[in-house]
N, CA and C atoms as an extended XYZ file, in Angstrom:
378
Properties=species:S:1:pos:R:3:atomname:S:1:resname:S:1:resid:I:1 pbc="F F F"
N        13.809       -1.177      -13.945 N   GLN     1
C        12.418       -1.188      -13.600 CA  GLN     1
C        11.981       -1.202      -12.308 C   GLN     1
N        10.778       -0.656      -11.882 N   VAL     2
C        10.428       -0.792      -10.243 CA  VAL     2
C         9.049       -1.060      -10.351 C   VAL     2
N         8.628       -2.031       -9.589 N   GLN     3
C         7.198       -2.077       -9.355 CA  GLN     3
C         6.736       -1.811       -8.012 C   GLN     3
N         5.580       -1.084       -7.835 N   LEU     4
C         5.159       -0.657       -6.674 CA  LEU     4
C         3.750       -1.161       -6.149 C   LEU     4
N         3.577       -1.463       -4.903 N   VAL     5
C         2.284       -2.019       -4.477 CA  VAL     5
C         1.968       -1.353       -3.222 C   VAL     5
N         1.020       -0.785       -3.115 N   GLU     6
C         0.522        0.035       -1.924 CA  GLU     6
C        -0.380       -0.824       -0.953 C   GLU     6
N        -0.444       -0.423        0.196 N   SER     7
C        -1.108       -1.012        1.013 CA  SER     7
C        -1.528       -0.254        2.504 C   SER     7
N        -2.374       -0.476        3.237 N   GLY     8
C        -2.637        0.197        4.265 CA  GLY     8
C        -3.851        1.127        4.392 C   GLY     8
N        -4.526        1.269        3.272 N   GLY     9
C        -5.767        1.966        3.126 CA  GLY     9
C        -6.997        1.477        3.832 C   GLY     9
N        -8.002        2.314        4.016 N   GLY    10
C        -9.180        1.696        4.764 CA  GLY    10
C       -10.224        2.879        5.147 C   GLY    10
N       -10.981        2.361        5.948 N   LEU    11
C       -11.896        3.390        6.528 CA  LEU    11
C       -11.620        3.857        7.963 C   LEU    11
N       -11.640        5.217        8.081 N   VAL    12
C       -11.254        5.733        9.626 CA  VAL    12
C       -11.967        6.885        9.749 C   VAL    12
N       -12.225        7.124       11.097 N   GLN    13
C       -13.134        8.265       11.428 CA  GLN    13
C       -12.273        9.504       11.374 C   GLN    13
N       -12.912       10.492       11.432 N   ALA    14
C       -12.042       11.914       11.352 CA  ALA    14
C       -11.284       12.247       12.784 C   ALA    14
N       -10.124       12.599       12.496 N   GLY    15
C        -9.287       12.758       13.790 CA  GLY    15
C        -8.213       11.279       13.938 C   GLY    15
N        -8.642       10.399       13.177 N   GLY    16
C        -7.901        8.956       13.214 CA  GLY    16
C        -6.600        9.167       12.414 C   GLY    16
N        -5.831        8.086       12.414 N   SER    17
C        -4.824        8.014       11.841 CA  SER    17
C        -4.531        6.716       10.999 C   SER    17
N        -3.751        6.836        9.930 N   LEU    18
C        -3.705        5.559        9.092 CA  LEU    18
C        -1.866        5.620        8.572 C   LEU    18
N        -1.436        4.482        8.310 N   ARG    19
C        -0.131        4.603        7.899 CA  ARG    19
C        -0.150        3.598        6.617 C   ARG    19
N         0.149        4.278        5.537 N   LEU    20
C         0.192        3.637        4.204 CA  LEU    20
C         1.620        3.153        3.851 C   LEU    20
N         1.558        1.927        3.253 N   SER    21
C         3.073        1.357        2.952 CA  SER    21
C         2.911        1.217        1.511 C   SER    21
N         4.309        1.379        0.607 N   CYS    22
C         4.392        1.228       -0.589 CA  CYS    22
C         5.819        0.173       -0.746 C   CYS    22
N         5.317       -1.005       -1.097 N   SER    23
C         6.612       -1.978       -1.491 CA  SER    23
C         7.005       -2.185       -2.969 C   SER    23
N         8.398       -1.814       -2.940 N   ALA    24
C         8.972       -1.851       -4.151 CA  ALA    24
C         9.798       -2.911       -4.710 C   ALA    24
N         9.856       -3.480       -5.955 N   SER    25
C        10.619       -4.325       -6.305 CA  SER    25
C        11.351       -3.835       -7.145 C   SER    25
N        12.690       -4.368       -7.421 N   GLY    26
C        13.541       -3.789       -8.375 CA  GLY    26
C        15.019       -3.084       -7.592 C   GLY    26
N        16.132       -3.128       -8.126 N   ARG    27
C        17.325       -2.616       -7.495 CA  ARG    27
C        16.977       -1.018       -7.642 C   ARG    27
N        16.413       -0.452       -8.381 N   ALA    28
C        16.534        0.882       -8.471 CA  ALA    28
C        15.908        1.732       -7.488 C   ALA    28
N        15.072        0.951       -6.738 N   PHE    29
C        14.190        1.858       -5.657 CA  PHE    29
C        14.997        2.594       -4.695 C   PHE    29
N        16.335        2.136       -4.316 N   SER    30
C        17.293        2.981       -3.490 CA  SER    30
C        17.607        4.157       -4.123 C   SER    30
N        17.619        4.184       -5.483 N   SER    31
C        17.959        5.411       -5.901 CA  SER    31
C        16.953        6.266       -6.622 C   SER    31
N        15.655        5.942       -6.035 N   CYS    32
C        14.443        6.650       -6.700 CA  CYS    32
C        14.154        7.764       -5.793 C   CYS    32
N        13.669        8.831       -6.305 N   THR    33
C        12.614        9.851       -5.602 CA  THR    33
C        11.299        9.063       -5.256 C   THR    33
N        10.717        8.970       -4.177 N   MET    34
C         9.518        8.578       -4.095 CA  MET    34
C         8.553        9.257       -3.468 C   MET    34
N         7.285        9.352       -4.012 N   ALA    35
C         6.241       10.234       -3.642 CA  ALA    35
C         4.897        9.613       -3.303 C   ALA    35
N         4.068       10.381       -2.841 N   TRP    36
C         2.705        9.884       -2.824 CA  TRP    36
C         1.805       10.774       -3.483 C   TRP    36
N         0.762       10.674       -4.256 N   PHE    37
C        -0.100       11.326       -4.944 CA  PHE    37
C        -1.605       10.900       -4.321 C   PHE    37
N        -2.539       11.761       -4.409 N   ARG    38
C        -3.849       11.239       -4.257 CA  ARG    38
C        -4.956       11.830       -5.130 C   ARG    38
N        -6.097       11.022       -5.361 N   GLN    39
C        -6.942       11.750       -6.220 CA  GLN    39
C        -8.351       11.332       -5.814 C   GLN    39
N        -9.006       12.487       -5.493 N   ALA    40
C       -10.620       12.200       -4.995 CA  ALA    40
C       -11.415       12.283       -6.139 C   ALA    40
N       -12.723       11.749       -5.932 N   PRO    41
C       -13.400       11.559       -7.089 CA  PRO    41
C       -13.752       13.074       -7.521 C   PRO    41
N       -13.682       13.075       -8.888 N   GLY    42
C       -14.071       14.356       -9.618 CA  GLY    42
C       -13.016       15.296       -9.526 C   GLY    42
N       -11.771       15.016       -9.111 N   LYS    43
C       -10.689       15.998       -8.796 CA  LYS    43
C        -9.558       15.395       -9.572 C   LYS    43
N        -8.625       16.334      -10.010 N   GLU    44
C        -7.346       15.585      -10.592 CA  GLU    44
C        -6.555       15.095       -9.263 C   GLU    44
N        -5.513       14.278       -9.986 N   ARG    45
C        -4.372       13.901       -8.802 CA  ARG    45
C        -3.574       15.008       -8.339 C   ARG    45
N        -3.323       15.051       -7.236 N   GLU    46
C        -2.534       16.060       -6.597 CA  GLU    46
C        -1.370       15.533       -5.613 C   GLU    46
N        -0.269       16.211       -5.609 N   PHE    47
C         0.906       15.877       -4.765 CA  PHE    47
C         0.494       15.883       -3.321 C   PHE    47
N         1.090       15.013       -2.604 N   VAL    48
C         1.037       14.841       -1.255 CA  VAL    48
C         2.350       14.852       -0.679 C   VAL    48
N         3.290       14.168       -0.696 N   ALA    49
C         4.486       14.007       -0.232 CA  ALA    49
C         5.727       13.397       -1.077 C   ALA    49
N         6.877       13.616       -0.755 N   ALA    50
C         7.814       13.220       -1.767 CA  ALA    50
C         9.146       13.060       -0.754 C   ALA    50
N         9.843       12.099       -0.908 N   ILE    51
C        11.121       11.946       -0.300 CA  ILE    51
C        12.378       11.744       -1.349 C   ILE    51
N        13.379       12.185       -1.252 N   THR    52
C        14.529       11.822       -2.211 CA  THR    52
C        15.462       10.670       -1.763 C   THR    52
N        16.103       10.098       -2.435 N   TRP    53
C        16.824        8.997       -2.197 CA  TRP    53
C        18.187        9.364       -1.205 C   TRP    53
N        18.708       10.470       -1.576 N   SER    54
C        19.775       10.972       -0.646 CA  SER    54
C        19.375       11.848        0.367 C   SER    54
N        19.774       11.922        1.447 N   GLY    55
C        19.751       12.915        2.563 CA  GLY    55
C        18.924       12.094        3.777 C   GLY    55
N        17.752       11.731        3.504 N   PRO    56
C        16.724       11.955        2.433 CA  PRO    56
C        16.243       13.332        2.833 C   PRO    56
N        15.599       14.339        1.785 N   ARG    57
C        15.095       15.219        1.939 CA  ARG    57
C        13.427       14.949        1.697 C   ARG    57
N        12.277       15.717        2.339 N   THR    58
C        11.183       15.476        2.407 CA  THR    58
C        10.458       16.851        1.870 C   THR    58
N         9.511       16.673        1.113 N   TYR    59
C         8.558       17.522        0.830 CA  TYR    59
C         7.065       17.270        0.915 C   TYR    59
N         6.290       18.226        1.196 N   TYR    60
C         5.041       18.191        1.633 CA  TYR    60
C         4.182       19.255        0.762 C   TYR    60
N         2.856       18.622        0.560 N   ALA    61
C         1.739       19.560        0.209 CA  ALA    61
C         1.606       20.530        1.405 C   ALA    61
N         0.963       21.879        1.215 N   ASP    62
C         0.593       22.609        2.301 CA  ASP    62
C        -0.594       21.908        3.107 C   ASP    62
N        -1.399       21.348        2.437 N   SER    63
C        -2.674       20.760        3.096 CA  SER    63
C        -2.419       19.777        3.917 C   SER    63
N        -1.224       19.244        3.952 N   VAL    64
C        -0.967       18.010        4.817 CA  VAL    64
C         0.479       18.172        5.911 C   VAL    64
N         1.043       19.344        5.618 N   LYS    65
C         2.088       19.642        6.302 CA  LYS    65
C         1.691       19.635        7.870 C   LYS    65
N         2.512       19.174        8.450 N   GLY    66
C         2.197       18.907       10.103 CA  GLY    66
C         1.418       17.797       10.488 C   GLY    66
N         0.750       16.908        9.546 N   ARG    67
C        -0.064       15.947        9.639 CA  ARG    67
C         0.565       14.562        9.271 C   ARG    67
N         0.987       14.779        8.030 N   PHE    68
C         1.551       13.618        7.367 CA  PHE    68
C         3.080       13.355        7.606 C   PHE    68
N         3.496       12.251        7.488 N   THR    69
C         4.861       12.156        7.404 CA  THR    69
C         5.386       11.167        6.375 C   THR    69
N         6.239       11.421        5.438 N   ILE    70
C         6.634       10.448        4.460 CA  ILE    70
C         8.216        9.758        5.089 C   ILE    70
N         8.284        8.527        4.955 N   SER    71
C         9.716        7.812        5.286 CA  SER    71
C         9.978        6.871        4.334 C   SER    71
N        11.155        6.229        4.394 N   ARG    72
C        11.786        5.380        3.658 CA  ARG    72
C        12.524        4.304        4.363 C   ARG    72
N        12.286        3.164        4.016 N   ASP    73
C        13.515        2.077        4.510 CA  ASP    73
C        13.875        1.265        3.273 C   ASP    73
N        15.025        1.850        2.846 N   ASN    74
C        15.798        1.422        1.936 CA  ASN    74
C        16.165       -0.301        1.843 C   ASN    74
N        16.388       -0.596        3.066 N   ALA    75
C        16.619       -2.049        3.357 CA  ALA    75
C        15.636       -2.998        3.163 C   ALA    75
N        14.297       -2.320        3.227 N   LYS    76
C        13.006       -2.994        2.947 CA  LYS    76
C        12.293       -2.709        1.796 C   LYS    76
N        12.758       -1.954        1.114 N   ASN    77
C        12.246       -1.316       -0.411 CA  ASN    77
C        11.006       -0.939       -0.169 C   ASN    77
N        10.718        0.140        0.959 N   THR    78
C         9.405        0.303        1.102 CA  THR    78
C         9.479        1.930        1.725 C   THR    78
N         8.448        2.721        1.182 N   VAL    79
C         8.134        3.981        1.513 CA  VAL    79
C         6.978        3.894        2.415 C   VAL    79
N         6.896        4.815        3.289 N   TYR    80
C         5.497        4.883        4.047 CA  TYR    80
C         5.000        6.291        4.219 C   TYR    80
N         3.749        6.271        4.493 N   LEU    81
C         2.966        7.547        4.459 CA  LEU    81
C         2.271        7.675        5.793 C   LEU    81
N         2.903        8.072        7.038 N   GLN    82
C         1.936        8.243        8.332 CA  GLN    82
C         1.055        9.546        8.311 C   GLN    82
N        -0.207        9.034        8.362 N   MET    83
C        -1.243       10.208        8.266 CA  MET    83
C        -1.915       10.353        9.595 C   MET    83
N        -1.877       11.525       10.069 N   ASN    84
C        -2.501       11.624       11.371 CA  ASN    84
C        -3.607       12.777       11.216 C   ASN    84
N        -4.334       13.058       12.255 N   SER    85
C        -5.341       14.202       12.190 CA  SER    85
C        -6.250       14.127       10.782 C   SER    85
N        -6.505       12.986       10.288 N   LEU    86
C        -7.311       12.726        9.267 CA  LEU    86
C        -8.735       13.626        9.058 C   LEU    86
N        -8.958       14.112        8.086 N   GLY    87
C       -10.293       14.642        7.880 CA  GLY    87
C       -10.979       14.296        6.698 C   GLY    87
N       -12.325       14.434        6.411 N   PRO    88
C       -12.879       13.891        5.290 CA  PRO    88
C       -12.211       14.480        4.103 C   PRO    88
N       -11.357       15.774        3.931 N   GLU    89
C       -11.027       16.147        2.962 CA  GLU    89
C        -9.746       15.443        2.381 C   GLU    89
N        -9.410       14.384        3.166 N   ASP    90
C        -8.349       13.585        3.007 CA  ASP    90
C        -8.789       12.229        2.186 C   ASP    90
N        -9.997       12.130        1.989 N   THR    91
C       -10.746       10.937        1.380 CA  THR    91
C       -10.243       11.008       -0.077 C   THR    91
N        -9.560        9.942       -0.576 N   ALA    92
C        -9.011        9.806       -1.941 CA  ALA    92
C        -8.408        8.475       -2.154 C   ALA    92
N        -8.122        8.112       -3.395 N   VAL    93
C        -7.330        6.979       -3.816 CA  VAL    93
C        -5.966        7.582       -3.637 C   VAL    93
N        -5.145        7.107       -2.890 N   TYR    94
C        -3.665        7.173       -2.609 CA  TYR    94
C        -2.651        6.382       -3.683 C   TYR    94
N        -1.875        7.040       -4.363 N   TYR    95
C        -0.835        6.359       -5.204 CA  TYR    95
C         0.531        6.598       -4.751 C   TYR    95
N         1.424        5.584       -4.873 N   CYS    96
C         2.592        5.664       -4.708 CA  CYS    96
C         3.295        5.743       -6.281 C   CYS    96
N         4.502        6.445       -6.156 N   ALA    97
C         5.000        7.100       -7.443 CA  ALA    97
C         6.588        6.931       -7.094 C   ALA    97
N         7.440        6.410       -8.104 N   GLY    98
C         8.738        6.806       -7.998 CA  GLY    98
C         9.225        7.131       -9.360 C   GLY    98
N        10.704        7.699       -9.379 N   GLU    99
C        11.357        8.296      -10.328 CA  GLU    99
C        12.820        8.435      -10.047 C   GLU    99
N        13.426        7.996      -11.267 N   LEU   100
C        15.082        7.904      -10.851 CA  LEU   100
C        15.596        9.232      -11.184 C   LEU   100
N        14.881        9.989      -12.183 N   PHE   101
C        15.531       11.237      -12.818 CA  PHE   101
C        14.546       12.279      -12.492 C   PHE   101
N        14.565       13.262      -11.399 N   ILE   102
C        13.585       14.332      -11.246 CA  ILE   102
C        14.434       15.312      -10.443 C   ILE   102
N        13.912       16.732      -10.647 N   THR   103
C        14.647       17.749      -10.128 CA  THR   103
C        13.699       18.265       -9.060 C   THR   103
N        14.218       19.211       -8.321 N   MET   104
C        13.469       19.639       -7.180 CA  MET   104
C        12.303       20.650       -7.658 C   MET   104
N        12.600       21.252       -8.923 N   ALA   105
C        11.511       21.933       -9.452 CA  ALA   105
C        10.236       21.258       -9.870 C   ALA   105
N        10.472       19.708      -10.201 N   THR   106
C         9.446       19.105      -10.674 CA  THR   106
C         9.016       17.975       -9.875 C   THR   106
N         9.555       17.928       -8.309 N   ILE   107
C         9.175       17.023       -7.556 CA  ILE   107
C         7.570       16.647       -7.289 C   ILE   107
N         6.982       17.840       -7.535 N   THR   108
C         5.411       17.723       -7.428 CA  THR   108
C         4.614       17.439       -8.425 C   THR   108
N         5.141       17.209       -9.737 N   HIS   109
C         4.615       17.062      -10.988 CA  HIS   109
C         4.193       15.583      -11.147 C   HIS   109
N         3.052       14.978      -11.223 N   SER   110
C         2.753       13.665      -11.138 CA  SER   110
C         3.188       13.140      -12.628 C   SER   110
N         3.180       14.024      -13.786 N   HIS   111
C         3.786       13.410      -15.081 CA  HIS   111
C         5.068       13.202      -15.154 C   HIS   111
N         5.923       13.702      -14.069 N   GLU   112
C         7.195       13.513      -14.007 CA  GLU   112
C         7.842       12.072      -13.305 C   GLU   112
N         6.811       11.383      -13.077 N   TYR   113
C         6.986       10.189      -12.391 CA  TYR   113
C         6.751        8.912      -13.244 C   TYR   113
N         7.710        7.887      -13.477 N   HIS   114
C         7.714        6.951      -14.362 CA  HIS   114
C         7.045        5.607      -13.766 C   HIS   114
N         7.184        5.495      -12.472 N   TYR   115
C         6.715        4.265      -11.896 CA  TYR   115
C         5.402        4.739      -10.965 C   TYR   115
N         4.419        3.667      -10.985 N   TRP   116
C         3.247        4.047      -10.219 CA  TRP   116
C         2.885        2.762       -9.644 C   TRP   116
N         2.141        2.810       -8.463 N   GLY   117
C         1.374        1.672       -7.818 CA  GLY   117
C        -0.014        1.673       -8.600 C   GLY   117
N        -0.960        0.843       -7.946 N   GLN   118
C        -2.247        0.662       -8.396 CA  GLN   118
C        -3.020        1.550       -7.621 C   GLN   118
N        -2.767        1.914       -6.290 N   GLY   119
C        -3.482        2.872       -5.619 CA  GLY   119
C        -4.225        2.059       -4.221 C   GLY   119
N        -4.337        2.920       -3.395 N   THR   120
C        -5.225        2.170       -2.227 CA  THR   120
C        -6.321        3.224       -1.457 C   THR   120
N        -7.438        2.894       -1.284 N   GLN   121
C        -8.237        3.651       -1.013 CA  GLN   121
C        -8.274        4.124        0.478 C   GLN   121
N        -8.438        5.447        0.704 N   VAL   122
C        -8.394        5.941        1.921 CA  VAL   122
C        -9.886        6.662        2.216 C   VAL   122
N       -10.542        6.438        3.011 N   THR   123
C       -12.015        7.041        3.363 CA  THR   123
C       -12.025        7.324        4.908 C   THR   123
N       -12.341        8.763        5.049 N   VAL   124
C       -12.264        9.429        6.284 CA  VAL   124
C       -13.820        9.712        6.601 C   VAL   124
N       -14.506        9.327        7.688 N   SER   125
C       -15.843        9.583        8.004 CA  SER   125
C       -15.891       10.585        8.864 C   SER   125
N       -16.823       11.519        8.800 N   SER   126
C       -17.068       12.590        9.629 CA  SER   126
C       -17.675       12.270       10.838 C   SER   126
């Protein structure tokens, strides 16, 4: 069992930066692929970034590639999302997700993830 708690959201001006954190409880964290998803009002939840437990390898949505960086610290049971050059289009609730058994083919699919946090709001003003 893994419980996830996000933090670090807030209001930022366009062009600014935020770092989201996702703290996990449970021994399985270090073996989980971890990901960030986001959901804007009126839109479906979309994949943002993922990081595998080994390697680790990272994956990004095209819309955030070069601006966002996902990382993890297994010693601290925490995964991070550094977000730079934020724009109004990045405004959304950001969710942390984790899954023990996932393939590279489905790493961007939200329904494949078993563990979810409650979400943290990110608002970017223009």
